[in-house]
C-alpha positions in Angstrom: 85.8 14.4 35.6 84.5 16.8 38.2 84.7 15.4 41.8 81.3 14.3 43.0 80.7 15.2 46.9 77.5 13.5 48.7 76.3 14.8 51.6 73.8 13.1 54.2 71.7 15.5 56.1 70.1 18.9 56.1 71.9 20.1 59.3 73.4 23.6 59.7 76.7 22.0 59.2 75.4 20.0 56.1 74.1 23.4 54.5 77.5 25.2 55.6 79.7 22.6 53.8 77.3 22.4 50.7 78.0 26.1 50.1 81.7 26.0 50.9 82.2 23.3 48.3 80.0 24.9 45.6 82.2 28.0 45.8 85.1 25.6 44.2 85.2 25.3 40.5 84.3 22.0 39.2 83.0 20.7 42.1 79.8 18.7 41.9 77.8 18.6 45.2 74.6 16.4 46.2 72.8 16.8 49.4 70.4 13.9 50.3 67.4 14.5 52.6 65.3 12.0 54.5 62.3 14.2 53.6 61.2 14.4 57.4 60.9 18.2 57.4 57.8 19.5 55.5 59.8 22.8 54.4 63.9 22.5 54.4 65.5 25.4 53.9 67.5 26.2 50.6 70.7 24.2 49.7 73.5 25.0 47.5 74.3 22.4 44.6 72.0 19.5 43.6 69.3 18.0 46.2 67.7 14.4 46.3 65.1 13.5 48.8 64.1 10.2 50.5 65.9 6.8 51.4 68.6 4.8 49.5 67.3 1.6 50.8 69.7 0.9 53.5 73.4 0.2 53.4 73.2 -1.7 50.1 71.1 0.6 48.4 73.4 3.7 49.4 76.4 1.8 48.1 74.8 1.1 44.7 74.0 4.8 44.5 77.8 5.8 45.4 78.8 3.6 42.7 76.2 4.9 39.8 76.6 8.2 40.5 80.5 8.4 40.5 80.9 9.4 44.2 84.4 10.4 45.2 83.6 11.3 48.7 80.7 11.0 51.3 80.1 13.1 54.2 77.6 12.1 56.7 76.3 15.5 58.3 73.0 14.0 59.5 71.5 14.7 63.2 73.4 13.3 66.0 70.6 10.8 66.7 70.4 9.6 63.2 72.0 6.1 64.3 70.7 4.0 61.6 71.7 6.5 58.8 75.2 6.9 60.1 75.6 2.9 60.6 74.3 2.5 56.7 76.8 5.3 55.6 79.8 3.7 57.4 78.8 0.3 55.8 78.3 1.6 52.2 81.8 3.6 52.4 83.6 0.4 53.7 82.1 -1.5 50.9 82.6 0.8 47.9 85.9 2.0 49.0 84.5 5.9 48.9 86.2 8.2 51.5 84.0 9.0 54.3 83.9 11.5 57.2 81.3 12.1 60.0 80.6 15.9 60.5 79.1 16.4 63.9 78.6 19.6 65.9 80.2 19.2 69.5 77.7 18.3 72.4 76.7 20.5 75.0 78.5 20.4 78.2 76.9 21.4 81.8 78.2 24.7 83.4 77.9 25.8 86.9 74.5 25.9 88.3 73.1 23.3 85.7 70.8 20.7 87.1 71.3 18.2 84.5 70.4 14.5 84.5 71.9 12.5 81.5 70.3 9.6 80.4 71.0 7.0 77.6 67.5 7.2 76.0 64.1 8.5 75.8 62.8 5.4 77.7 64.9 6.3 80.3 64.1 10.2 80.4 60.5 9.2 80.7 61.5 6.8 83.6 62.9 9.8 85.4 60.4 12.5 84.7 57.7 11.5 87.5 60.4 12.4 90.0 61.4 15.8 88.7 57.7 17.5 88.2 54.4 17.4 86.6 54.8 19.9 83.7 57.4 18.9 81.1 58.8 21.0 78.4 59.9 18.2 75.5 61.9 19.2 72.9 63.3 15.9 71.5 61.5 16.5 68.2 58.2 15.1 66.7 59.4 11.3 66.7 59.7 9.1 69.8 56.9 10.5 71.7 55.5 7.1 72.2 58.2 6.7 74.9 56.1 9.1 77.1 52.5 8.2 76.2 52.1 6.1 79.2 52.7 9.2 81.6 49.2 10.3 82.0 49.7 12.2 85.2 52.2 14.5 83.6 51.3 17.7 81.5 53.7 18.0 78.3 54.4 21.1 76.1 55.7 19.4 73.1 58.0 21.6 70.8 58.9 20.7 67.3 59.3 21.9 63.7 56.6 19.8 62.3 53.5 18.4 63.9 54.5 15.4 66.0 53.3 11.6 65.4 51.0 9.7 67.7 51.1 8.1 70.1 51.8 10.8 72.4 51.1 11.7 76.0 47.3 12.2 76.7 47.8 15.7 78.1 49.9 17.6 75.7 50.1 20.7 74.3 51.8 21.2 71.0 54.2 24.2 70.0 55.2 24.5 66.3 58.5 26.4 66.2 61.8 26.4 64.5 65.0 27.9 66.0 67.3 29.7 66.5 65.9 30.6 69.9 66.8 33.4 72.3 67.1 33.3 76.1 64.4 35.9 76.9 62.2 34.1 74.8 62.8 30.7 76.2 62.7 32.0 79.6 59.2 33.6 79.0 58.2 30.2 77.4 59.1 28.4 80.7 57.6 31.1 82.8 54.2 31.1 80.8 53.7 27.3 80.7 54.9 26.8 84.4 57.3 24.2 83.3 58.9 21.9 86.1 61.4 20.0 83.9 62.9 20.5 80.6 63.8 17.4 78.3 66.2 17.6 75.3 68.3 15.5 73.1 72.0 16.6 73.1 71.9 18.2 69.8 74.7 20.6 70.4 75.0 23.8 68.5 73.7 27.6 69.1 70.4 27.4 67.4 68.5 25.7 70.5 71.1 26.0 73.4 69.1 29.1 74.8 66.7 26.9 76.5 69.6 25.4 78.7 70.6 28.8 79.8 66.9 29.8 80.5 66.5 26.7 82.5 69.6 27.3 84.3 68.7 30.8 85.2 65.3 29.7 86.4 66.8 26.7 88.5 65.1 24.1 86.5 66.1 20.6 85.9 67.1 19.2 82.5 67.1 15.8 81.1 69.5 15.3 78.7 69.2 12.4 76.2 73.2 11.3 75.2 74.1 10.9 71.6 74.3 7.4 70.5 77.6 6.1 70.0 79.4 6.1 66.4 79.9 2.8 64.8 83.2 0.9 65.7 86.0 2.5 63.7 84.3 5.8 63.0 85.1 9.4 64.4 83.9 12.4 64.0 85.0 15.8 63.0 83.6 19.1 64.4 83.4 21.7 61.6 83.7 22.4 57.9 87.2 22.9 57.7 88.0 19.8 59.5 85.9 17.9 56.9 88.1 19.6 54.0 91.5 18.5 55.7 90.1 15.1 56.0 89.0 14.5 52.6 91.7 16.6 51.1 89.3 19.2 49.6 91.1 22.1 50.6 
């Protein structure tokens, strides 16, 4: 029978892995999307949309579909999905690996404030400036909803979900972004502080360079830890090696 690989997530890395696997004769590839993005990009192989019903539901799907390998290539902040994937893999004996792009690292001239959560970021903001560019996605804005004295520019791919801060301007945009474009955005909106999750990757890193060049502070929400006993690999080649798919 053809080997069946299940990829969780629609990240850049997930797409690259699906494309690489689909070039291999006899390989069956399914990518599972949570369905949170209205218009996901094209993917090679089969695509399913929606949740599994927790770890037990995912384990049932792995068994029913004859999955031979599981790759968690979700966003670094998809904590519950990663936990469910680890439990499902352990319960079924399906080989699994986590594919994560490396996180960002501060360089000379950066004014980073690293925090463990969105709530911690919100606590810090009143001390850093009244005008905030918030690039943490459309979910989780409730953490900032009580900050009525700050002006927020919220950028996300899809419209954000309430509750959100009362003084909010929404920008709908999808990366990749450029340093000149990000610099112009920060200047146009007279931004005092940038808030971002440590998503990593090049597509949205230009904002960090622009903030450095303008001398702006950046609040960086750290990634949640991986489940006990789970480690991540940084690229498609490492996934192939780990799962012996090369």
